[in-house]
C-alpha positions in Angstrom: 3.6 19.6 -1.8 0.9 18.1 0.0 -1.6 19.8 -2.1 0.3 19.0 -5.7 0.3 15.0 -4.6 -3.5 15.4 -3.7 -4.2 17.1 -6.9 -2.2 14.3 -9.0 -4.1 11.5 -7.1 -7.4 12.7 -7.9 -6.4 13.9 -11.5 -5.0 10.3 -12.1 -7.2 7.9 -10.6 -9.5 9.6 -8.3 -12.1 6.7 -8.2 -9.3 4.9 -6.2 -8.2 7.3 -3.7 -10.8 10.1 -3.1 -12.6 7.7 -0.5 -9.1 7.6 1.4 -8.6 11.2 1.2 -12.3 12.1 2.5 -11.1 9.3 5.3 -8.0 11.3 6.1 -10.5 14.5 6.5 -12.9 13.0 8.6 -9.9 11.1 11.1 -8.8 14.5 12.0 -11.8 16.1 13.7 -12.7 12.3 15.1 -9.2 11.6 16.4 -9.3 14.6 18.9 -5.8 14.8 18.4 -4.3 17.6 15.7 -1.3 15.8 16.0 -2.3 12.4 15.2 -4.5 13.6 12.3 -1.7 15.5 11.0 0.6 12.6 11.1 -1.5 10.5 9.3 -1.7 12.8 6.5 1.6 13.9 6.2 2.8 10.5 6.1 0.6 8.9 3.3 1.4 11.9 1.5 5.1 11.2 1.9 5.0 7.6 1.1 2.6 8.2 -2.1 5.2 10.4 -3.4 7.8 8.0 -2.9 5.7 5.4 -4.4 4.8 8.0 -7.2 8.5 8.6 -7.8 9.1 4.3 -8.0 6.4 3.7 -10.9 7.4 6.9 -12.6 4.5 9.1 -11.9 6.9 11.4 -10.0 9.5 13.1 -11.7 13.2 11.8 -10.1 14.8 14.6 -8.5 18.1 16.1 -9.8 20.9 14.2 -8.4 20.3 10.6 -8.7 20.8 8.0 -11.7 17.6 6.2 -11.1 14.4 5.6 -8.4 16.6 2.8 -6.8 19.2 5.1 -6.0 16.8 7.6 -4.7 15.1 5.0 -2.1 18.2 3.9 -0.7 19.2 7.3 -0.2 15.8 7.7 1.7 16.5 4.4 3.8 20.0 5.9 4.9 18.5 9.2 5.7 15.8 7.3 7.9 18.3 5.7 10.0 20.3 8.3 10.2 18.8 11.3 10.1 20.6 14.2 9.1 20.5 17.8 6.8 17.4 17.2 4.6 18.4 17.3 1.3 15.0 17.7 -0.4 11.0 17.7 0.4 11.0 14.0 1.1 13.3 14.4 3.8 11.6 17.8 4.8 8.8 15.6 5.1 10.0 12.4 6.8 11.3 14.9 9.9 7.9 16.9 10.3 6.3 13.3 10.1 8.6 11.6 13.1 8.5 15.5 15.3 4.5 14.6 14.9 4.5 11.2 16.0 7.4 12.1 19.4 4.3 14.7 19.9 1.6 11.8 20.6 4.3 9.5 22.4 5.0 7.3 19.3 8.2 6.5 17.0 7.7 5.3 13.5 11.6 4.5 12.2 10.9 0.8 11.9 7.7 1.0 10.2 9.1 3.7 7.7 12.3 1.5 6.9 10.4 -1.3 6.5 7.9 0.3 3.7 11.1 1.9 2.2 12.9 -1.1 1.6 9.7 -2.5 -0.2 9.5 0.4 -2.5 13.2 -0.8 -2.9 12.1 -4.2 -4.4 9.8 -2.6 -6.4 12.4 0.0 -7.9 14.4 -2.9 -8.5 11.7 -4.9 -10.3 10.6 -2.3 -12.2 10.4 -2.8 -16.6 11.8 -6.6 -15.4 8.7 -8.7 -15.7 10.4 -11.2 -13.6 8.3 -14.0 -11.7 9.6 -14.6 -8.4 8.6 -17.6 -5.8 5.5 -16.5 -3.2 8.3 -16.7 -0.5 9.8 -13.2 -2.0 6.5 -11.4 -2.6 4.8 -12.5 0.5 7.9 -10.9 2.6 7.9 -8.1 0.1 3.9 -7.1 0.7 4.4 -8.3 4.3 6.8 -5.8 5.1 4.3 -3.0 2.9 1.5 -3.8 3.9 1.2 -5.4 7.5 4.3 -4.9 9.4 4.9 -1.6 7.9 1.1 0.0 7.2 -0.8 -1.6 9.6 1.8 -1.0 12.6 1.7 2.5 11.7 -1.4 2.8 11.3 -2.5 1.0 14.9 0.0 3.6 16.7 -2.1 6.3 15.0 -5.2 5.2 16.4 -3.6 4.8 19.6 -3.8 0.8 19.3 -1.7 -1.6 20.8 0.9 -2.2 17.4 1.8 -6.0 18.6 -1.8 -6.5 17.8 -0.6 -6.2 14.1 -0.5 -10.0 13.2 -4.6 -10.1 14.1 -5.5 -7.7 11.0 -2.9 -10.1 8.6 -6.1 -11.2 6.6 -6.7 -7.7 5.9 -3.8 -6.6 4.8 -3.8 -9.4 2.5 -6.9 -9.0 1.0 -6.6 -5.2 0.2 -3.2 -6.1 -1.4 -5.3 -8.5 -3.5 -8.1 -5.5 -4.0 -4.9 -3.5 -5.4 -3.3 -6.4 -7.6 -6.7 -6.5 -9.2 -7.1 -2.7 -9.6 -3.9 -2.7 -10.9 -3.1 -5.5 -12.8 -3.3 -3.6 -16.2 -0.3 -0.4 -14.9 1.4 -3.1 -13.3 1.8 -5.5 -16.0 2.6 -2.4 -18.5 5.4 -1.2 -15.8 6.7 -4.7 -15.7 5.8 -5.6 -12.2 4.2 -8.9 -11.9 2.5 -9.8 -8.7 1.8 -13.4 -9.8 3.7 -16.2 -8.2 6.1 -18.8 -9.8 3.6 -21.4 -7.7 0.6 -19.7 -9.5 1.9 -19.4 -12.9 2.3 -23.1 -12.5 -0.9 -23.8 -11.0 -3.0 -21.8 -12.9 -0.9 -22.6 -16.8 0.1 -18.8 -16.8 2.6 -18.9 -20.0 5.2 -16.1 -19.6 3.9 -14.5 -22.9 0.7 -13.8 -21.0 2.1 -11.3 -18.9 2.5 -9.0 -21.7 -1.7 -9.2 -22.0 -3.5 -8.4 -18.8 -6.6 -9.5 -20.9 -5.0 -13.0 -21.3 -7.0 -16.1 -20.6 -4.1 -17.0 -17.8 -3.9 -13.9 -16.2 -7.9 -13.7 -15.9 -7.9 -16.3 -14.3 -5.3 -15.0 -11.8 -7.9 -12.3 -11.8 -10.2 -14.4 -10.9 -8.8 -17.0 -7.9 -7.3 -13.1 -5.9 -11.2 -12.1 -6.1 -12.4 -15.7 -4.3 -9.4 -15.8 -2.1 -10.1 -12.1 -1.4 -13.5 -13.0 0.0 -12.3 -15.5 2.1 -9.7 -13.1 3.8 -12.4 -10.8 4.6 -14.4 -13.3 6.4 -11.2 -14.5 8.2 -10.7 -11.2 9.2 -14.6 -10.9 10.5 -13.5 -13.5 12.8 -9.8 -12.6 14.0 -10.8 -8.9 14.7 -12.7 -10.0 17.4 -9.6 -11.7 19.2 -8.1 -7.6 19.3 -8.9 -4.9 21.8 -9.4 -2.2 19.6 -10.3 1.2 20.0 -14.0 2.0 18.7 -12.6 4.2 16.0 -10.0 1.6 14.6 -12.9 -0.7 14.4 -15.2 1.7 12.6 -12.2 2.5 10.0 -11.6 -1.0 9.2 -14.8 -2.0 7.5 -15.2 1.5 6.0 -11.7 2.4 4.9 -10.6 -1.0 3.9 -13.3 -3.8 4.3 -15.8 -2.5 2.2 -14.1 -1.1 -0.8 -12.2 -4.7 -1.4 -15.4 -6.4 -1.1 -16.8 -4.6 -3.9 -14.2 -5.0 -6.3 -14.3 -8.9 -5.3 -17.7 -9.1 -6.1 -17.4 -7.2 -9.2 -14.5 -9.0 -10.6 -16.4 -12.0 -9.6 -19.7 -11.2 -11.3 -17.7 -10.1 -14.6 -18.2 -6.7 -14.5 -15.0 -5.0 -12.9 -13.0 -3.5 -15.7 -9.4 -3.1 -14.0 -8.2 0.7 -13.4 -12.1 1.7 -14.8 -14.5 3.9 -12.0 
């Protein structure tokens, strides 16, 4: 399953994922902990697989009426581990067992990420516009309280430091918004808040056209704010006590790729979903 998912990622959007997959391999050597390296790899595969099911990039397993029901089943399984029904359940059990080997537990982070994926499953194809507070809570669960807390545990850092990395997490979310704006809007995901719709004068019909003036203004706004968030991260991270490996990973894996997207966007040279 791992090899299959990696192959799919490289074939469909290798330009986006290739650097992160290289980091996964490098981390396994630099961490001096086979269990931590394996956990990061398998956990990423698990969440990538579930995200692909939500997005329609992977077939819905038999016995489920829609991705929403499937995610609800995975949430229930994560809360009350029982007999695994499919490959995702086996992967989750394997990840939790690996976490036990290096003394970390990941159930809360897993539940946060799964609930965020469930939110996406519910809104797919609706083109519904949400208030900022709702989208911010959604992405906070996915990117900050879920992903960043889990990452700090893998690095062996204090997970309670995760609020210090919120600017970086939000910047990366803006990077993904820019990169995926075409596919997101085509699938009916609107990551533009109601407040941004009003402030930027975006008309509802423009959401069906990523090249529209309103959506273009939003992309530019995200790029400007993303650059400011990266600078805020550079200052905020100084307050934390992070391991050398974590400090090296923040810019290489997250900061530099985000900055590159923001700079190209502001220069008018970035085409969403193009290498």
